[in-house]
C-alpha positions, 0 to 999 in steps of 0.5 A: 262803079256806075253801070254804063247804061246809067252813066249814059243816062246821066250824061244825056240828062246833063246834056239836056239840062245844058241845052235848056239852059242855053235856051233860057240864056237866049231868052234872058238876052231877048234873043228869041230866035236863038232860044227857038233854035236851042229848044228845037234842037233839044226837042229833037234830041230829047223828045221824051224829056219833060223839062225840054217839052215844058220849056218849049211850051213856056217859050211859046207862051213867052213869045205869045204864040198861043196856037203853038202853046196850046198844042205843046200843052196838049202834048204835055198832057198826053205824054206827061199827065202825072208830072207835078210841075204840069199838074201845078200849072193846070191847077193854076189855070183852073184857079184863074178861070174860077177867079175870073168868071166867079164861082156862081157862073161856074156853079151853074154849069157844073152838072152840064160839064160833068155830063160832057166830060163823061161823054168825052171820056178820060182824055176829054180835056186833052182833046179839047186842047188839041182842038184849040191848037188846030183853030 
């Protein structure tokens, strides 16, 4: 059979999914307060679960809480830098910035941005998001 530890992990994952679904159901019925209560509970119970943390970020975006969304995104980038869903989201953001500014505008600042990134180090973009969250 399944080892007890693995069984427990699977049960927790099922609980996690159930709480996230409760949050989504509240949003579907326009119950933002209910959704926030569910996601707060989920974040407390499952602080290291990507799906929960990403859902919290999505909820902040949906509710147009930009400071909270920026902070949640910074947290996601630092805790889950290799998650495919997060990487896809960030790629979409970058594509939108390029599309909205135009490639010529970005090309003129590419060298300066490379130098800035080298000065900031590996986690420069995460630090930038954290600064945005504090403003």
